[in-house]
Each structure stands twice: as C-alpha cells, then as structure tokens.
py3Dmol code that shows the C-alpha trace and the ligand (Angstrom):
import py3Dmol

protein = """\
ATOM      1  CA  MET A   1      -0.031  -0.039  -0.003  1.00  0.00           C
ATOM      2  CA  LYS A   2       1.422   3.378  -0.932  1.00  0.00           C
ATOM      3  CA  TRP A   3       0.479   6.865  -1.528  1.00  0.00           C
ATOM      4  CA  LEU A   4       0.283   8.039  -5.102  1.00  0.00           C
ATOM      5  CA  LYS A   5      -0.894  11.545  -5.055  1.00  0.00           C
ATOM      6  CA  PHE A   6      -1.905  14.268  -2.605  1.00  0.00           C
ATOM      7  CA  LEU A   7      -3.787  16.839  -4.352  1.00  0.00           C
ATOM      8  CA  LYS A   8      -4.968  19.524  -1.942  1.00  0.00           C
ATOM      9  CA  SER A   9      -6.149  19.778   1.681  1.00  0.00           C
ATOM     10  CA  PRO A  10      -7.219  23.257   2.800  1.00  0.00           C
ATOM     11  CA  LYS A  11      -8.536  23.151   6.263  1.00  0.00           C
ATOM     12  CA  GLY A  12     -12.226  22.075   6.612  1.00  0.00           C
ATOM     13  CA  LYS A  13     -12.654  21.797   2.748  1.00  0.00           C
ATOM     14  CA  THR A  14     -13.303  18.693   0.635  1.00  0.00           C
ATOM     15  CA  THR A  15     -10.002  16.905   0.049  1.00  0.00           C
ATOM     16  CA  ILE A  16      -9.199  14.377  -2.646  1.00  0.00           C
ATOM     17  CA  HIS A  17      -6.582  11.623  -2.216  1.00  0.00           C
ATOM     18  CA  GLN A  18      -5.630   8.650  -4.282  1.00  0.00           C
ATOM     19  CA  ILE A  19      -4.219   5.529  -2.591  1.00  0.00           C
ATOM     20  CA  GLU A  20      -3.413   2.068  -3.789  1.00  0.00           C
ATOM     21  CA  VAL A  21      -4.409  -1.006  -1.949  1.00  0.00           C
ATOM     22  CA  GLU A  22      -2.944  -4.257  -3.454  1.00  0.00           C
ATOM     23  CA  SER A  23      -2.550  -2.498  -6.728  1.00  0.00           C
ATOM     24  CA  ILE A  24      -6.158  -1.302  -6.850  1.00  0.00           C
ATOM     25  CA  SER A  25      -6.365   2.350  -7.065  1.00  0.00           C
ATOM     26  CA  ILE A  26      -8.942   4.075  -4.655  1.00  0.00           C
ATOM     27  CA  GLU A  27     -10.035   7.648  -4.749  1.00  0.00           C
ATOM     28  CA  ILE A  28     -10.680   9.070  -1.423  1.00  0.00           C
ATOM     29  CA  THR A  29     -12.867  12.117  -0.972  1.00  0.00           C
ATOM     30  CA  ARG A  30     -13.200  13.649   2.500  1.00  0.00           C
ATOM     31  CA  LYS A  31     -15.965  16.063   2.852  1.00  0.00           C
ATOM     32  CA  LYS A  32     -18.791  17.284   5.221  1.00  0.00           C
ATOM     33  CA  ILE A  33     -20.660  14.021   5.576  1.00  0.00           C
ATOM     34  CA  LYS A  34     -21.487  11.805   8.666  1.00  0.00           C
ATOM     35  CA  ASN A  35     -20.622   8.338   7.498  1.00  0.00           C
ATOM     36  CA  ILE A  36     -18.005   6.628   5.312  1.00  0.00           C
ATOM     37  CA  HIS A  37     -19.216   5.211   1.942  1.00  0.00           C
ATOM     38  CA  LEU A  38     -17.493   2.818  -0.387  1.00  0.00           C
ATOM     39  CA  ARG A  39     -18.696   2.455  -4.186  1.00  0.00           C
ATOM     40  CA  VAL A  40     -17.473   0.663  -7.189  1.00  0.00           C
ATOM     41  CA  TYR A  41     -18.410   2.450 -10.327  1.00  0.00           C
ATOM     42  CA  PRO A  42     -19.063   0.909 -13.774  1.00  0.00           C
ATOM     43  CA  PRO A  43     -17.799   0.431 -16.399  1.00  0.00           C
ATOM     44  CA  LEU A  44     -14.105   0.336 -15.294  1.00  0.00           C
ATOM     45  CA  ALA A  45     -14.900  -0.715 -11.704  1.00  0.00           C
ATOM     46  CA  THR A  46     -13.458   2.476 -10.280  1.00  0.00           C
ATOM     47  CA  VAL A  47     -13.262   2.454  -6.558  1.00  0.00           C
ATOM     48  CA  LYS A  48     -14.293   5.493  -4.609  1.00  0.00           C
ATOM     49  CA  ILE A  49     -14.514   6.141  -0.903  1.00  0.00           C
ATOM     50  CA  SER A  50     -16.332   9.197   0.676  1.00  0.00           C
ATOM     51  CA  ALA A  51     -15.509   9.745   4.227  1.00  0.00           C
ATOM     52  CA  PRO A  52     -16.052  12.515   6.935  1.00  0.00           C
ATOM     53  CA  LEU A  53     -13.709  15.176   7.199  1.00  0.00           C
ATOM     54  CA  LYS A  54     -12.601  14.296  10.704  1.00  0.00           C
ATOM     55  CA  MET A  55     -11.768  10.779   9.735  1.00  0.00           C
ATOM     56  CA  ASP A  56      -7.915  10.467   9.323  1.00  0.00           C
ATOM     57  CA  ILE A  57      -6.417   8.809   6.386  1.00  0.00           C
ATOM     58  CA  ASP A  58      -5.045   5.807   8.294  1.00  0.00           C
ATOM     59  CA  ALA A  59      -8.493   4.958   9.629  1.00  0.00           C
ATOM     60  CA  ILE A  60      -9.771   5.209   6.037  1.00  0.00           C
ATOM     61  CA  ARG A  61      -6.961   3.144   4.732  1.00  0.00           C
ATOM     62  CA  THR A  62      -7.798   0.392   7.412  1.00  0.00           C
ATOM     63  CA  PHE A  63     -11.489   0.585   6.405  1.00  0.00           C
ATOM     64  CA  ALA A  64     -10.476  -0.147   2.748  1.00  0.00           C
ATOM     65  CA  VAL A  65      -8.331  -3.047   3.678  1.00  0.00           C
ATOM     66  CA  THR A  66     -11.145  -4.607   5.668  1.00  0.00           C
ATOM     67  CA  LYS A  67     -13.504  -4.232   2.641  1.00  0.00           C
ATOM     68  CA  LEU A  68     -10.850  -5.588   0.242  1.00  0.00           C
ATOM     69  CA  ASP A  69     -12.684  -8.852  -0.534  1.00  0.00           C
ATOM     70  CA  TRP A  70     -15.902  -7.100  -1.120  1.00  0.00           C
ATOM     71  CA  ILE A  71     -14.183  -4.681  -3.504  1.00  0.00           C
ATOM     72  CA  LYS A  72     -12.354  -7.405  -5.416  1.00  0.00           C
ATOM     73  CA  GLN A  73     -15.683  -9.308  -5.832  1.00  0.00           C
ATOM     74  CA  HIS A  74     -17.526  -6.364  -7.169  1.00  0.00           C
ATOM     75  CA  ARG A  75     -14.685  -5.439  -9.556  1.00  0.00           C
ATOM     76  CA  SER A  76     -14.408  -8.729 -10.987  1.00  0.00           C
ATOM     77  CA  ARG A  77     -18.122  -9.180 -11.457  1.00  0.00           C
ATOM     78  CA  MET A  78     -18.296  -5.756 -13.151  1.00  0.00           C
ATOM     79  CA  LEU A  79     -15.403  -6.087 -15.386  1.00  0.00           C
ATOM     80  CA  GLY A  80     -16.444  -9.547 -16.374  1.00  0.00           C
ATOM     81  CA  LYS A  81     -19.917  -8.348 -17.227  1.00  0.00           C
ATOM     82  CA  GLU A  82     -18.311  -5.527 -19.395  1.00  0.00           C
ATOM     83  CA  ARG A  83     -16.299  -8.010 -21.297  1.00  0.00           C
ATOM     84  CA  GLU A  84     -19.181 -10.238 -21.931  1.00  0.00           C
ATOM     85  CA  SER A  85     -21.464  -7.477 -23.158  1.00  0.00           C
ATOM     86  CA  GLN A  86     -18.954  -6.522 -25.503  1.00  0.00           C
ATOM     87  CA  ARG A  87     -18.985  -9.826 -27.194  1.00  0.00           C
ATOM     88  CA  GLU A  88     -22.200 -11.672 -27.278  1.00  0.00           C
ATOM     89  CA  PHE A  89     -24.688  -9.945 -29.499  1.00  0.00           C
ATOM     90  CA  ILE A  90     -27.629 -12.227 -28.548  1.00  0.00           C
ATOM     91  CA  SER A  91     -31.362 -11.308 -28.196  1.00  0.00           C
ATOM     92  CA  GLY A  92     -32.224  -9.697 -25.018  1.00  0.00           C
ATOM     93  CA  GLU A  93     -28.909  -7.721 -24.705  1.00  0.00           C
ATOM     94  CA  SER A  94     -29.265  -3.979 -24.442  1.00  0.00           C
ATOM     95  CA  HIS A  95     -27.300  -1.919 -26.901  1.00  0.00           C
ATOM     96  CA  TYR A  96     -27.032   1.878 -27.412  1.00  0.00           C
ATOM     97  CA  PHE A  97     -27.770   3.904 -30.315  1.00  0.00           C
ATOM     98  CA  LEU A  98     -27.736   7.834 -30.228  1.00  0.00           C
ATOM     99  CA  GLY A  99     -27.815   7.820 -26.431  1.00  0.00           C
ATOM    100  CA  LYS A 100     -30.666   5.364 -26.097  1.00  0.00           C
ATOM    101  CA  SER A 101     -30.810   1.854 -24.972  1.00  0.00           C
ATOM    102  CA  TYR A 102     -32.426  -0.755 -27.285  1.00  0.00           C
ATOM    103  CA  VAL A 103     -33.062  -4.400 -26.721  1.00  0.00           C
ATOM    104  CA  LEU A 104     -31.447  -6.516 -29.354  1.00  0.00           C
ATOM    105  CA  GLU A 105     -33.615  -8.788 -31.227  1.00  0.00           C
ATOM    106  CA  ILE A 106     -32.185 -11.291 -33.655  1.00  0.00           C
ATOM    107  CA  LEU A 107     -34.481 -12.596 -36.298  1.00  0.00           C
ATOM    108  CA  GLU A 108     -33.427 -15.411 -38.796  1.00  0.00           C
ATOM    109  CA  SER A 109     -33.633 -14.350 -42.369  1.00  0.00           C
ATOM    110  CA  ASN A 110     -32.006 -15.702 -45.496  1.00  0.00           C
ATOM    111  CA  GLU A 111     -31.788 -12.244 -47.091  1.00  0.00           C
ATOM    112  CA  LYS A 112     -29.029  -9.765 -46.851  1.00  0.00           C
ATOM    113  CA  PRO A 113     -28.300  -9.020 -43.195  1.00  0.00           C
ATOM    114  CA  SER A 114     -29.942  -5.784 -42.049  1.00  0.00           C
ATOM    115  CA  VAL A 115     -30.222  -3.722 -38.872  1.00  0.00           C
ATOM    116  CA  SER A 116     -33.260  -1.553 -38.058  1.00  0.00           C
ATOM    117  CA  ILE A 117     -34.913   0.151 -35.232  1.00  0.00           C
ATOM    118  CA  ASN A 118     -38.396  -0.861 -34.121  1.00  0.00           C
ATOM    119  CA  GLU A 119     -39.687   1.320 -30.992  1.00  0.00           C
ATOM    120  CA  ASP A 120     -37.268   0.022 -28.341  1.00  0.00           C
ATOM    121  CA  LYS A 121     -35.832  -2.831 -30.309  1.00  0.00           C
ATOM    122  CA  LEU A 122     -32.711  -2.990 -32.304  1.00  0.00           C
ATOM    123  CA  VAL A 123     -33.578  -5.492 -34.986  1.00  0.00           C
ATOM    124  CA  LEU A 124     -30.908  -7.709 -36.412  1.00  0.00           C
ATOM    125  CA  ARG A 125     -31.963  -9.950 -39.382  1.00  0.00           C
ATOM    126  CA  ILE A 126     -29.370 -12.519 -40.123  1.00  0.00           C
ATOM    127  CA  LYS A 127     -28.991 -16.012 -41.391  1.00  0.00           C
ATOM    128  CA  PRO A 128     -28.856 -18.555 -38.612  1.00  0.00           C
ATOM    129  CA  ASP A 129     -25.646 -19.761 -37.250  1.00  0.00           C
ATOM    130  CA  ILE A 130     -23.883 -16.408 -37.726  1.00  0.00           C
ATOM    131  CA  SER A 131     -20.953 -16.013 -35.238  1.00  0.00           C
ATOM    132  CA  ALA A 132     -20.899 -13.300 -32.479  1.00  0.00           C
ATOM    133  CA  GLU A 133     -18.080 -11.528 -34.380  1.00  0.00           C
ATOM    134  CA  GLU A 134     -20.006 -11.437 -37.460  1.00  0.00           C
ATOM    135  CA  ARG A 135     -23.055 -10.233 -35.625  1.00  0.00           C
ATOM    136  CA  GLU A 136     -21.041  -7.570 -34.087  1.00  0.00           C
ATOM    137  CA  SER A 137     -19.460  -6.365 -37.335  1.00  0.00           C
ATOM    138  CA  ILE A 138     -22.901  -6.254 -38.897  1.00  0.00           C
ATOM    139  CA  VAL A 139     -24.054  -3.999 -36.131  1.00  0.00           C
ATOM    140  CA  HIS A 140     -20.945  -1.905 -36.371  1.00  0.00           C
ATOM    141  CA  ALA A 141     -21.321  -1.522 -40.126  1.00  0.00           C
ATOM    142  CA  TRP A 142     -24.706  -0.134 -39.345  1.00  0.00           C
ATOM    143  CA  TYR A 143     -23.474   2.390 -36.793  1.00  0.00           C
ATOM    144  CA  ARG A 144     -20.783   3.425 -39.198  1.00  0.00           C
ATOM    145  CA  ALA A 145     -23.355   4.012 -41.911  1.00  0.00           C
ATOM    146  CA  GLN A 146     -25.623   6.099 -39.531  1.00  0.00           C
ATOM    147  CA  LEU A 147     -22.508   8.224 -38.575  1.00  0.00           C
ATOM    148  CA  LYS A 148     -21.767   8.688 -42.187  1.00  0.00           C
ATOM    149  CA  ILE A 149     -25.076  10.317 -42.543  1.00  0.00           C
ATOM    150  CA  LEU A 150     -25.225  12.236 -39.329  1.00  0.00           C
ATOM    151  CA  VAL A 151     -21.669  13.728 -39.125  1.00  0.00           C
ATOM    152  CA  PRO A 152     -21.637  15.540 -42.508  1.00  0.00           C
ATOM    153  CA  GLN A 153     -24.959  17.245 -41.448  1.00  0.00           C
ATOM    154  CA  TYR A 154     -22.971  18.802 -38.606  1.00  0.00           C
ATOM    155  CA  PHE A 155     -20.093  19.866 -40.884  1.00  0.00           C
ATOM    156  CA  ALA A 156     -22.640  21.476 -43.162  1.00  0.00           C
ATOM    157  CA  LYS A 157     -24.300  23.220 -40.094  1.00  0.00           C
ATOM    158  CA  TRP A 158     -21.053  24.597 -38.601  1.00  0.00           C
ATOM    159  CA  GLU A 159     -18.852  25.221 -41.510  1.00  0.00           C
ATOM    160  CA  GLY A 160     -20.737  28.358 -42.484  1.00  0.00           C
ATOM    161  CA  VAL A 161     -20.924  29.593 -38.797  1.00  0.00           C
ATOM    162  CA  MET A 162     -17.261  28.983 -38.065  1.00  0.00           C
ATOM    163  CA  ASN A 163     -15.955  29.862 -41.573  1.00  0.00           C
ATOM    164  CA  VAL A 164     -13.881  26.599 -41.889  1.00  0.00           C
ATOM    165  CA  LYS A 165     -13.850  23.701 -44.345  1.00  0.00           C
ATOM    166  CA  VAL A 166     -13.410  20.028 -43.661  1.00  0.00           C
ATOM    167  CA  ASN A 167     -11.841  18.317 -46.509  1.00  0.00           C
ATOM    168  CA  GLU A 168     -11.871  14.737 -45.384  1.00  0.00           C
ATOM    169  CA  PHE A 169     -13.739  12.726 -42.855  1.00  0.00           C
ATOM    170  CA  GLY A 170     -13.650   9.107 -41.607  1.00  0.00           C
ATOM    171  CA  ILE A 171     -14.951   6.919 -38.886  1.00  0.00           C
ATOM    172  CA  LYS A 172     -12.813   4.505 -37.000  1.00  0.00           C
ATOM    173  CA  LYS A 173     -12.391   2.526 -33.718  1.00  0.00           C
ATOM    174  CA  MET A 174     -10.127   4.376 -31.363  1.00  0.00           C
ATOM    175  CA  LYS A 175      -9.313   3.176 -27.910  1.00  0.00           C
ATOM    176  CA  THR A 176      -8.422   6.384 -26.377  1.00  0.00           C
ATOM    177  CA  LYS A 177      -9.938   9.096 -28.266  1.00  0.00           C
ATOM    178  CA  TRP A 178     -13.323  10.176 -29.413  1.00  0.00           C
ATOM    179  CA  GLY A 179     -12.011  12.018 -32.394  1.00  0.00           C
ATOM    180  CA  THR A 180      -8.904  13.577 -34.035  1.00  0.00           C
ATOM    181  CA  CYS A 181      -8.362  16.423 -36.308  1.00  0.00           C
ATOM    182  CA  ASN A 182      -5.396  16.852 -38.738  1.00  0.00           C
ATOM    183  CA  VAL A 183      -5.335  20.682 -39.207  1.00  0.00           C
ATOM    184  CA  VAL A 184      -3.027  20.646 -42.188  1.00  0.00           C
ATOM    185  CA  LYS A 185      -5.143  18.172 -44.242  1.00  0.00           C
ATOM    186  CA  LYS A 186      -8.254  19.421 -42.721  1.00  0.00           C
ATOM    187  CA  ARG A 187      -9.284  15.953 -41.954  1.00  0.00           C
ATOM    188  CA  ILE A 188     -11.437  14.674 -39.001  1.00  0.00           C
ATOM    189  CA  TRP A 189     -11.707  11.143 -37.702  1.00  0.00           C
ATOM    190  CA  VAL A 190     -14.560  10.363 -35.363  1.00  0.00           C
ATOM    191  CA  ASN A 191     -14.752   7.367 -33.160  1.00  0.00           C
ATOM    192  CA  LEU A 192     -17.234   4.563 -34.050  1.00  0.00           C
ATOM    193  CA  GLU A 193     -18.359   4.405 -30.511  1.00  0.00           C
ATOM    194  CA  LEU A 194     -20.099   7.844 -30.851  1.00  0.00           C
ATOM    195  CA  ALA A 195     -22.914   6.081 -32.553  1.00  0.00           C
ATOM    196  CA  LYS A 196     -23.875   5.017 -29.082  1.00  0.00           C
ATOM    197  CA  LYS A 197     -23.832   8.439 -27.711  1.00  0.00           C
ATOM    198  CA  SER A 198     -26.643  11.106 -27.827  1.00  0.00           C
ATOM    199  CA  LEU A 199     -26.591  13.690 -30.845  1.00  0.00           C
ATOM    200  CA  ASP A 200     -25.774  16.373 -28.301  1.00  0.00           C
ATOM    201  CA  CYS A 201     -22.538  14.525 -27.480  1.00  0.00           C
ATOM    202  CA  LEU A 202     -21.878  13.798 -31.235  1.00  0.00           C
ATOM    203  CA  GLU A 203     -22.377  17.556 -32.079  1.00  0.00           C
ATOM    204  CA  TYR A 204     -20.063  18.526 -29.295  1.00  0.00           C
ATOM    205  CA  LEU A 205     -17.401  16.287 -30.589  1.00  0.00           C
ATOM    206  CA  VAL A 206     -17.699  17.620 -34.120  1.00  0.00           C
ATOM    207  CA  VAL A 207     -17.591  21.130 -33.126  1.00  0.00           C
ATOM    208  CA  HIS A 208     -14.565  20.447 -30.867  1.00  0.00           C
ATOM    209  CA  GLU A 209     -12.587  18.872 -33.748  1.00  0.00           C
ATOM    210  CA  MET A 210     -13.737  21.739 -36.170  1.00  0.00           C
ATOM    211  CA  VAL A 211     -12.608  24.401 -33.756  1.00  0.00           C
ATOM    212  CA  HIS A 212      -9.163  22.861 -34.033  1.00  0.00           C
ATOM    213  CA  LEU A 213      -9.248  24.160 -37.696  1.00  0.00           C
ATOM    214  CA  LEU A 214      -9.218  27.616 -35.920  1.00  0.00           C
ATOM    215  CA  GLU A 215      -6.971  26.776 -33.055  1.00  0.00           C
ATOM    216  CA  ARG A 216      -4.765  23.811 -32.871  1.00  0.00           C
ATOM    217  CA  SER A 217      -4.170  23.462 -29.068  1.00  0.00           C
ATOM    218  CA  HIS A 218      -6.495  23.540 -26.166  1.00  0.00           C
ATOM    219  CA  ASN A 219      -5.753  26.833 -25.011  1.00  0.00           C
ATOM    220  CA  HIS A 220      -7.909  29.910 -23.741  1.00  0.00           C
ATOM    221  CA  ARG A 221      -8.363  30.892 -27.373  1.00  0.00           C
ATOM    222  CA  PHE A 222      -9.883  27.306 -28.117  1.00  0.00           C
ATOM    223  CA  VAL A 223     -12.001  27.486 -24.975  1.00  0.00           C
ATOM    224  CA  ALA A 224     -13.238  31.048 -26.066  1.00  0.00           C
ATOM    225  CA  PHE A 225     -14.322  29.531 -29.429  1.00  0.00           C
ATOM    226  CA  MET A 226     -16.220  26.636 -27.723  1.00  0.00           C
ATOM    227  CA  ASP A 227     -17.866  29.108 -25.410  1.00  0.00           C
ATOM    228  CA  LYS A 228     -18.989  31.141 -28.404  1.00  0.00           C
ATOM    229  CA  PHE A 229     -20.214  28.463 -30.753  1.00  0.00           C
ATOM    230  CA  LEU A 230     -21.585  25.824 -28.211  1.00  0.00           C
ATOM    231  CA  PRO A 231     -22.164  27.640 -24.791  1.00  0.00           C
ATOM    232  CA  ASP A 232     -23.276  24.246 -23.068  1.00  0.00           C
ATOM    233  CA  TRP A 233     -20.305  22.337 -24.387  1.00  0.00           C
ATOM    234  CA  ARG A 234     -19.207  21.589 -20.836  1.00  0.00           C
ATOM    235  CA  VAL A 235     -22.333  19.700 -20.010  1.00  0.00           C
ATOM    236  CA  ARG A 236     -22.199  17.734 -23.470  1.00  0.00           C
ATOM    237  CA  LYS A 237     -18.567  16.922 -22.746  1.00  0.00           C
ATOM    238  CA  ALA A 238     -19.348  15.613 -19.103  1.00  0.00           C
ATOM    239  CA  GLU A 239     -22.068  13.457 -20.576  1.00  0.00           C
ATOM    240  CA  LEU A 240     -19.730  12.093 -23.337  1.00  0.00           C
ATOM    241  CA  ASN A 241     -17.110  11.219 -20.799  1.00  0.00           C
ATOM    242  CA  ARG A 242     -19.433   9.924 -18.028  1.00  0.00           C
ATOM    243  CA  TYR A 243     -18.511   6.215 -18.335  1.00  0.00           C
ATOM    244  CA  SER A 244     -15.434   6.470 -20.469  1.00  0.00           C
ATOM    245  CA  VAL A 245     -11.626   6.694 -20.554  1.00  0.00           C
ATOM    246  CA  ARG A 246     -11.662   8.348 -23.986  1.00  0.00           C
ATOM    247  CA  GLN A 247     -10.544  11.971 -24.653  1.00  0.00           C
ATOM    248  CA  ASP A 248     -11.916  14.408 -27.015  1.00  0.00           C
ATOM    249  CA  ASP A 249      -8.455  15.108 -28.560  1.00  0.00           C
TER     250      ASP A 249
END
"""
ligand_1 = """\
1
ZN
Zn -9.041 18.642 -29.110
"""
view = py3Dmol.view(width=600, height=400)
view.addModel(protein, "pdb")
view.setStyle({"model": 0}, {"cartoon": {"style": "trace"}})
view.addModel(ligand_1, "xyz")
view.setStyle({"model": 1}, {"stick": {}})
view.zoomTo()
view.show()
C-alpha cells in the first residue's frame, strides 16, 4: 500500500486523495458527511470512498483493507460483465444507439443481413448460425453508416458559422480518443463508439474537432471559441465522458 498523489487539503474543505491497496487504485474524498461510503463504479470498476472530514487517512485506509474482499468481488463481477456484453450480440442484450438503450432482437432471415430500429428494439436480421463476431461487425457497419449520414450534417451546419472547411472525414475505432483533427489536411476522424452517444454529444465532438481548424491547441483561445459556438459544451462533454476513458482530442 502506498501513496500516489496528494492533491490538496485546505482546512475544513473537501480533499481528494488517491491511494493504492494491493494495486487497486482508490479515490478518497473527504467532505462534510457523517458516514463513510464505499462504491465501485461502472464500467471500469473505479473504486471511490467518501469519508467524513474528521476521519484520518489511516482510519480510511484500514477501512479499505477490511473491505478488500468485497471490493475485489464487485470489481471482477463488473469487469467480467463488461467484457461479456462487448462480445455476445444475442437477443435480449441492451445496445445503445444515439444515447438510447435498445433491446437487441435477432431474427432469422436468408436475405442480406440488416439492422433496423423498431420502437425500443434494435432488430438484427441474419442467417442462422452467424458467429458473434459477424453479428458484431454487422451492427458496427450499421453504426458506421448512420454516422456517415449524421456527421456531415453537422459539418454543413457549422462550416458556415465557423468559416472553416472540412476536407476529409472518416470513422474508425479508437481506444483512447473520441476524435482527431489533422489541421493541415483538414481531416477529421470520429470514433465509431460515438454512434452509441446522444446527438448532443456527437455534435459537441464534431464542433470540438472543427474548432481545431481555428486553433490547434486546447488553450484559452480554443475555449473561447467553444464558449462562443456551443455555450453548453461542458455539459455535453461531461455526458460524453461519463463512463469512458476516451478523450476528445
Ligand atoms: Zn481537441
């Protein structure tokens, strides 16, 4: 067990610390509350403890150690579930599209595979005995097709307002970023995962990348453009990153 970070501790104010217990990182927030709370948050099974201000850090650390079995159990259950849900593509699973959750329904069909939305269902028509990987790639191709329709509409909306021009655009899977912008080639990539996010999030990301055509780095000038074009961009950004480790580069 060792200390990683000590962020700030003005007297009587909320303080945040990061500790590590058996290589599990735990974020500790001390604030004006009466009881200590322990939570494990999806999807990455982040462990957080909230504790009263008067409780000293050794006592909190001891508390974490006594709860270690519980923490490990919840983490492995959560991380296991996450892995599973990324793979199966079976009827009854929930899948996101534009910020809404749909129940996947698989129907057998000998026609060309298709994906459609029917009320709260995401309907996948496929030949029987298609593997999970193929089902996934059919849904992903559909996500891609939807983004190919949606994203250029935002380019068209914002190019005039911002007086910029996007020359090239593509969609790809990215592990750590929501999007990228090559300012020389005026080329924007967006992450395929954005198809699962709300239109507000998608528009935020598109505007963010387009602002890079005016300002390369995330400096005060960049923020001023964001404030001007999309005054509620912070809310949209928070929603986009709520359960994610990706960044809006
Ligand atoms: Zn950026």
